[in-house]
C-alpha positions as CSV (number, residue, x, y, z in Angstrom):
1,M,0.0,-0.1,0.0
2,A,1.0,3.6,-0.5
3,T,2.2,4.1,3.0
4,S,4.9,1.6,2.8
5,L,7.0,4.1,0.8
6,A,10.1,5.4,2.3
7,I,9.1,9.1,1.9
8,P,12.0,11.3,0.9
9,A,12.5,14.8,2.1
10,M,10.5,17.0,-0.3
11,A,11.7,20.5,0.4
12,D,14.5,23.0,-0.4
13,E,15.6,22.9,3.2
14,D,17.6,26.1,2.6
15,S,14.4,28.1,2.6
16,S,15.2,29.7,6.0
17,S,18.1,31.5,4.5
18,D,15.9,32.5,1.5
19,V,13.3,33.9,3.9
20,D,16.1,35.8,5.6
21,W,17.2,37.3,2.2
22,L,13.5,38.3,1.3
23,V,13.3,40.0,4.7
24,R,16.6,41.8,4.2
25,V,15.4,43.1,0.7
26,T,12.0,44.1,2.1
27,R,13.5,46.0,5.0
28,S,15.6,48.0,2.4
29,L,12.6,49.2,0.6
30,P,12.0,52.9,1.4
31,A,8.7,54.7,0.8
32,Q,9.7,55.5,-2.8
33,A,11.7,52.3,-3.5
34,P,14.1,52.2,-6.6
35,V,12.9,49.9,-9.2
36,H,15.7,47.4,-8.7
37,L,14.8,46.8,-5.1
38,H,11.3,45.8,-6.2
39,R,12.9,43.4,-8.7
40,E,15.1,41.9,-6.1
41,Q,12.2,41.5,-3.7
42,S,10.1,39.7,-6.3
43,L,13.1,37.5,-7.4
44,A,13.6,36.7,-3.7
45,F,10.0,35.5,-3.4
46,I,10.3,33.2,-6.3
47,N,13.6,31.7,-5.0
48,V,16.0,33.6,-7.4
49,N,18.6,34.7,-4.9
50,T,20.6,37.5,-6.6
51,R,22.9,38.0,-3.5
52,S,23.6,41.6,-4.4
53,D,25.5,41.9,-1.2
54,Q,28.1,39.5,-2.4
55,Q,30.8,39.8,-5.1
56,S,31.3,37.0,-7.7
57,L,34.2,34.6,-8.0
58,L,35.5,36.1,-11.2
59,G,36.1,39.7,-11.3
60,N,36.2,40.0,-7.6
61,T,37.6,43.3,-6.5
62,A,37.4,42.9,-2.6
63,S,40.5,44.4,-1.0
64,P,42.4,42.1,1.3
65,G,41.8,43.1,4.9
66,D,42.8,41.9,8.3
67,F,42.0,38.3,8.3
68,S,42.4,35.8,11.1
69,L,41.3,32.2,11.4
70,W,40.8,32.8,15.1
71,A,38.7,35.9,15.2
72,A,35.5,35.4,17.3
73,R,32.5,34.1,15.3
74,P,29.7,33.4,17.9
75,W,27.2,32.4,15.1
76,P,27.2,31.1,11.6
77,V,28.3,33.3,8.6
78,G,25.6,35.3,7.1
79,V,23.5,35.5,10.3
80,D,23.0,39.1,11.4
81,G,22.8,38.1,15.1
82,L,21.2,35.7,17.5
83,D,20.0,35.6,21.1
84,P,21.1,32.3,22.4
85,L,20.3,30.9,25.8
86,F,23.9,30.0,26.5
87,A,27.4,30.8,25.4
88,D,28.6,28.4,22.8
89,P,31.4,26.0,24.2
90,M,32.1,25.0,20.7
91,Q,33.0,28.5,19.4
92,P,36.8,28.2,19.7
93,L,36.7,25.2,17.5
94,L,34.3,26.7,15.1
95,N,36.0,30.0,14.8
96,P,38.6,28.9,12.0
97,V,35.7,27.1,10.1
98,R,33.5,30.2,10.0
99,N,36.4,32.6,9.3
100,A,37.3,30.4,6.3
101,E,33.7,30.4,5.2
102,E,33.6,34.2,5.5
103,A,36.8,34.5,3.4
104,A,35.2,32.3,0.8
105,S,32.2,34.4,0.6
106,V,34.1,37.8,0.4
107,Y,37.0,36.8,-1.9
108,A,35.4,33.9,-3.9
109,G,31.7,34.5,-4.0
110,T,31.0,31.2,-2.3
111,R,28.5,30.5,0.5
112,F,28.5,27.4,2.5
113,D,25.7,25.7,4.4
114,I,27.1,23.0,6.6
115,Y,24.9,21.5,9.3
116,D,24.0,18.2,11.1
117,S,20.3,17.6,12.1
118,L,19.2,14.9,14.4
119,V,15.5,13.9,15.0
120,F,14.1,11.6,17.5
121,Q,10.3,10.9,17.1
122,G,7.6,8.8,18.6
123,V,3.9,8.1,18.2
124,T,1.3,7.4,20.9
125,D,-0.3,4.5,19.0
126,S,0.8,2.2,16.1
127,L,-0.5,-0.7,14.1
128,P,0.2,-4.3,15.6
129,G,3.8,-5.3,15.2
130,M,4.9,-1.8,14.1
131,R,7.5,0.5,15.7
132,S,6.4,3.6,17.6
133,T,9.8,5.3,17.8
134,E,12.7,6.1,15.5
135,A,15.6,8.5,15.0
136,T,17.0,10.1,11.8
137,N,20.2,12.0,11.3
138,R,21.3,14.2,8.4
139,F,24.8,15.7,7.6
140,N,24.6,18.3,4.9
141,V,27.1,20.3,2.9
142,R,25.9,22.8,0.3
143,V,28.1,25.2,-1.6
144,D,26.7,28.1,-3.7
145,T,29.1,30.1,-5.8
146,K,28.2,33.3,-7.7
147,V,30.7,32.7,-10.6
148,L,30.3,35.9,-12.5
149,D,28.5,39.2,-12.5
150,W,27.4,40.2,-16.0
151,A,27.1,43.8,-17.4
152,D,23.3,43.5,-17.6
153,G,23.1,42.8,-13.9
154,S,22.6,39.1,-14.3
155,H,24.7,36.3,-12.7
156,T,26.1,32.8,-13.3
157,R,25.8,30.5,-10.3
158,F,27.0,27.0,-9.5
159,T,25.5,24.7,-6.8
160,L,26.8,21.6,-5.3
161,Q,25.1,19.8,-2.4
162,W,26.1,16.5,-0.7
163,R,24.2,14.8,2.1
164,A,24.6,11.7,4.3
165,S,21.5,10.3,6.0
166,N,20.8,7.7,8.6
167,V,17.8,6.0,10.0
168,M,18.0,4.3,13.5
169,P,17.3,1.5,13.7
170,S,18.7,0.9,10.2
171,G,16.2,-0.6,7.7
172,S,13.0,0.1,9.8
173,P,9.9,1.2,8.1
174,P,8.9,4.9,8.5
175,L,6.6,5.8,11.4
176,A,4.1,7.0,8.7
177,Q,3.5,3.3,8.0
178,S,3.1,2.6,11.7
179,V,0.0,4.7,11.8
180,G,-1.2,4.3,8.1
181,S,-0.4,7.9,7.3
182,P,-0.5,9.0,3.7
183,A,1.9,11.8,4.7
184,G,5.4,11.4,6.1
185,L,5.8,12.3,9.8
186,N,9.4,13.3,9.4
187,A,10.3,15.0,6.1
188,Q,14.1,14.7,7.0
189,R,13.8,10.9,6.8
190,T,15.2,9.1,3.7
191,T,16.6,5.7,3.1
192,F,19.5,6.8,1.0
193,D,22.6,6.9,3.1
194,T,25.0,9.2,1.1
195,R,24.2,11.0,-2.2
196,L,24.9,14.0,-4.4
197,I,21.5,15.8,-4.3
198,R,22.3,19.0,-6.3
199,L,24.9,19.7,-9.0
200,M,23.6,22.5,-11.2
201,L,24.6,25.6,-13.2
202,T,22.2,28.6,-13.3
203,Q,22.6,31.4,-15.9
204,G,20.7,34.6,-15.6
205,F,19.9,37.2,-18.2
206,C,18.4,40.7,-18.2
207,E,19.1,41.5,-14.5
208,D,18.2,37.9,-13.6
209,R,14.6,38.3,-14.8
210,L,15.1,35.2,-16.8
211,T,17.2,32.3,-15.5
212,F,18.0,28.8,-16.7
213,S,19.2,25.9,-14.6
214,L,20.6,22.7,-15.7
215,G,21.9,19.6,-13.8
216,K,20.7,17.7,-10.8
217,I,17.8,19.8,-9.4
218,N,14.9,19.7,-7.1
219,P,11.6,20.5,-9.0
220,N,10.1,21.8,-5.8
221,D,12.6,24.8,-6.1
222,Y,10.5,25.9,-9.1
223,L,6.9,24.6,-8.4
224,G,4.9,24.9,-5.3
225,L,7.7,26.2,-3.1
226,N,6.5,27.7,0.2
227,L,9.3,29.7,1.8
228,F,7.5,29.7,5.1
229,A,7.1,25.9,5.3
230,S,9.7,24.1,3.4
231,D,12.8,23.7,5.8
232,E,12.4,20.5,7.5
233,T,15.5,21.3,9.7
234,S,14.0,24.4,11.2
235,Q,10.3,24.5,10.4
236,F,7.6,21.7,10.1
237,L,8.4,17.9,9.9
238,N,5.1,16.5,8.4
239,T,5.5,16.3,4.6
240,A,2.0,17.6,4.0
241,L,3.3,21.0,5.4
242,D,7.0,20.6,4.4
243,G,6.5,19.8,0.7
244,N,3.6,17.9,-0.9
245,D,2.2,14.4,-0.9
246,V,0.2,14.8,-4.0
247,L,2.4,15.9,-6.9
248,P,3.9,13.1,-9.0
249,V,7.0,11.1,-8.1
250,G,9.3,13.3,-10.3
251,F,8.5,16.3,-8.1
252,Q,9.4,14.5,-4.8
253,G,13.2,14.5,-4.8
254,Y,16.5,15.4,-6.5
255,T,16.7,14.5,-10.2
256,E,18.4,15.3,-13.5
257,G,16.6,18.1,-15.3
258,A,16.3,21.6,-16.5
259,A,14.2,24.6,-15.4
260,F,13.6,28.3,-16.1
261,Q,12.3,31.2,-14.1
262,A,11.0,34.4,-15.7
263,L,10.0,37.7,-14.0
264,P,8.9,39.9,-17.1
265,V,7.5,42.5,-14.7
266,D,7.8,42.9,-11.0
267,W,4.2,41.6,-10.3
268,F,4.1,38.6,-12.6
269,Y,6.3,35.5,-12.9
270,M,6.4,32.1,-14.6
271,N,8.5,29.0,-13.9
272,G,8.9,25.7,-15.7
273,V,10.7,22.5,-15.2
274,L,11.4,19.3,-17.1
275,S,13.1,16.4,-15.3
276,S,13.6,12.7,-15.0
277,A,10.9,10.9,-12.8
278,S,13.5,8.4,-11.5
279,G,16.4,10.5,-10.5
280,T,15.3,10.4,-6.9
281,N,16.9,7.0,-6.6
282,G,20.2,7.9,-8.1
283,Y,23.6,8.7,-6.4
284,G,24.8,10.6,-9.4
285,F,23.5,11.1,-12.9
286,D,22.7,7.4,-13.6
287,Q,19.0,7.3,-14.3
288,A,18.2,10.3,-16.5
289,F,14.8,10.0,-18.1
290,R,15.0,6.2,-18.6
291,K,11.9,5.5,-16.5
292,G,9.8,8.4,-17.2
293,Y,9.6,12.2,-17.0
294,F,8.1,15.0,-15.0
295,G,7.2,18.4,-16.3
296,G,5.4,21.4,-15.0
297,L,4.6,25.1,-15.2
298,E,3.8,27.7,-12.6
299,A,2.5,31.2,-13.0
300,G,1.8,33.7,-10.3
301,F,1.4,37.3,-9.1
302,I,3.5,39.2,-6.6
303,L,1.3,41.9,-5.0
304,R,2.1,44.3,-2.2
305,P,-1.0,44.8,0.1
306,F,0.0,47.2,2.9
307,D,3.5,47.3,1.4
308,R,4.0,43.7,2.3
309,P,4.8,41.1,-0.5
310,L,2.1,38.6,-1.3
311,R,2.6,35.7,-3.8
312,L,-0.4,34.0,-5.4
313,S,0.6,31.1,-7.7
314,A,-1.0,28.1,-9.6
315,S,0.9,25.3,-11.2
316,W,0.1,22.4,-13.5
317,S,2.4,19.3,-13.8
318,A,2.2,16.0,-15.6
319,S,4.1,12.7,-15.6
320,N,4.2,9.3,-17.2
321,A,5.5,7.6,-14.1
322,N,4.5,6.6,-10.6
323,E,6.0,4.3,-8.0
324,A,4.8,1.1,-9.8
325,T,6.3,2.2,-13.2
326,L,9.7,2.9,-11.7
327,D,9.7,-0.8,-10.5
328,G,8.7,-2.0,-14.0
329,G,5.0,-1.6,-14.1
330,S,2.9,-0.6,-17.1
331,S,3.0,2.9,-18.4
332,V,0.7,5.7,-17.1
333,F,-0.1,9.3,-17.7
334,G,-1.7,11.9,-15.5
335,N,-1.9,15.6,-14.4
336,A,-1.6,17.4,-11.1
337,W,-2.5,20.9,-9.9
338,N,-1.3,23.1,-7.0
339,G,-2.5,26.5,-5.7
340,L,-0.4,28.5,-3.2
341,A,-0.9,31.8,-1.4
342,Q,1.9,33.1,0.9
343,W,2.2,36.5,2.5
344,L,5.1,38.1,4.4
345,A,2.7,39.9,6.8
346,T,5.6,41.4,8.8
347,D,9.3,40.9,8.9
348,E,8.9,37.9,11.2
349,L,5.4,36.5,10.3
350,G,4.6,34.4,7.2
351,V,1.2,33.0,6.5
352,W,0.0,30.7,3.7
353,L,-2.6,28.5,2.2
354,Q,-2.0,25.6,-0.2
355,V,-4.3,23.1,-2.1
356,S,-3.2,20.2,-4.4
357,A,-4.9,17.6,-6.5
358,A,-3.8,14.9,-8.9
359,D,-5.0,12.2,-11.1
360,A,-4.8,8.8,-9.3
361,S,-2.7,7.4,-12.0
362,V,0.2,9.7,-11.1
363,A,-0.5,10.9,-7.5
364,Y,2.3,10.2,-5.1
365,T,0.7,9.0,-1.8
366,A,-2.5,11.2,-1.8
367,T,-5.0,12.4,-4.5
368,S,-5.7,15.8,-2.8
369,E,-4.3,17.8,0.2
370,G,-5.0,21.2,1.7
371,M,-2.9,23.0,4.2
372,A,-2.8,26.4,5.9
373,G,-0.7,28.0,8.6
374,F,1.8,30.4,9.9
375,T,5.5,30.7,10.9
376,L,6.8,33.3,13.2
377,D,10.6,33.9,13.3
378,N,12.5,35.7,16.1
379,A,9.6,34.7,18.3
380,F,9.0,36.7,21.5
381,G,11.7,39.1,20.5
382,R,14.5,36.5,20.6
383,R,16.6,36.2,17.3
384,G,16.8,32.7,16.3
385,D,13.8,31.3,18.1
386,G,10.6,30.5,16.1
387,I,7.2,29.0,16.3
388,G,4.7,27.6,13.7
389,V,1.3,26.1,13.5
390,G,-0.3,24.6,10.4
391,G,-2.9,21.9,9.5
392,G,-5.4,20.6,7.1
393,W,-6.3,17.4,5.3
394,T,-4.7,14.6,3.2
395,T,-6.9,12.3,1.0
396,P,-4.9,9.0,0.6
397,L,-4.2,7.3,-2.8
398,S,-4.8,3.9,-1.1
399,D,-8.4,2.9,-0.7
400,T,-7.5,1.0,2.4
401,L,-6.9,4.3,4.2
402,R,-9.1,7.2,5.1
403,T,-8.7,11.0,4.8
404,Q,-6.4,12.2,7.5
405,G,-6.6,15.4,9.5
406,L,-3.5,17.2,10.7
407,V,-2.5,19.9,13.1
408,E,1.2,20.5,13.8
409,G,3.0,23.0,15.8
410,F,6.7,23.6,16.6
411,W,8.8,25.7,18.9
412,R,12.4,26.4,18.0
413,L,15.0,27.6,20.6
414,Q,18.3,29.0,19.9
415,V,20.2,27.3,22.5
416,T,23.8,28.4,21.6
417,G,25.1,30.3,18.6
418,S,25.5,26.8,16.9
419,L,22.7,24.7,18.3
420,Q,18.9,24.9,17.8
421,L,16.5,22.6,19.7
422,T,12.9,22.3,18.1
423,F,10.0,20.7,19.9
424,D,7.4,19.4,17.4
425,L,3.9,17.9,18.0
426,Q,1.6,16.6,15.4
427,L,-2.1,15.6,16.0
428,L,-3.5,13.1,13.5
429,L,-7.3,13.3,13.8
430,P,-8.0,10.8,12.5
431,A,-5.0,8.9,11.5
432,G,-4.9,7.5,8.0
433,S,-5.5,3.8,9.2
434,P,-9.1,3.0,10.2
435,Q,-7.6,0.3,12.6
436,L,-6.6,3.3,14.9
437,A,-9.8,4.5,16.4
438,D,-8.3,7.3,18.5
439,A,-6.4,10.4,17.7
440,V,-2.6,9.8,17.3
441,L,0.0,12.1,18.6
442,A,3.5,12.3,17.0
443,G,6.1,14.1,19.1
444,A,9.7,14.9,18.1
445,I,12.8,16.7,19.3
446,R,15.1,18.0,16.6
447,A,18.7,19.2,17.3
448,K,20.4,21.1,14.5
449,F,24.0,22.0,14.8
450,T,25.3,24.6,12.2
451,F,29.0,25.0,11.5
């Protein structure tokens, strides 16, 4: 049945830094904002990060200054400031790492995202013979290089991302299967231990109003990306909120393909992607288009009610693959649709509403899903802390399951300059399996250490 899938992470997981960039650009908008700042704000909202505050690798004119590997770096590079509960005992060891990262950013146009994220999760009820607890760990290294600034204000960018993941105990089925959930309870969970997940080149034109990306990509970067609920290392864990359980299998992971993003005017954009349906299972570039394709288009408006950016989008996608065809089953074809509204109501508060539906022939683990919620960064005046609440419904693909209701909340604490602890609670009411009569709670503790 559908819930036996080892549901992969289905999100950009770098979205917290993308929200930070959107907030920075928004804060810089004066009452009569220059045109280029409106362009940067719109590009930031559709996940085209111009990084105008960073020089490129080629043509870099940064003057060598005082540099020391041992200068104090109490928090990660690129973070404006944090309010940790405790001083960081690891800071002396991290100082040379962060100073090297800062030098790479200033003199080589290169930004690093290096972290380790550990999740321990348990459920209050489970099907007979199934586990009720598990742990997952992820170590991530991502490198983004602004290679060249062009005379027209556009950029060439290169991205490489490598990840090592573990499930404990090894080989155990996901907790989603333990409760018959059509949605994954832990979006960080994957059965692939080590893999290259992104290797792509992005070229911009006309002030980055038109960009093309080629390589190993994540289609979710271009379709249905919710900046306020797509970082499973700092936001929600359930895949219904962090990603999507409806759109076809090619959408759900990291795969060979190409994409474009176009912003012809500051208030309208269009994205498109064409990718392999099976690259999710690849460690490199070994499965391009041999078992099917995934393609999609998204169009949307970026409005500014009360001078705050609001993104309204709709996307269509199609595929000739599903989980069965990837294993050698007969060919299929089907369509899927997604609608998304997301609003940066204040510099700290993001709210959204998302609805998805798909033909049963290509639906992932659900045929329809609707979610809404909010995230609040720097909660209660503490930089680095955050809270979020979201919920909705998921209609399963399997006819042995029932429509599942979900409410999830998280509370993130900045413990030190390097360590965040997040307490996450999910209420499944009802859970997907009709064998579980009562509501099911899934509780988790997540520890994220950023280098």
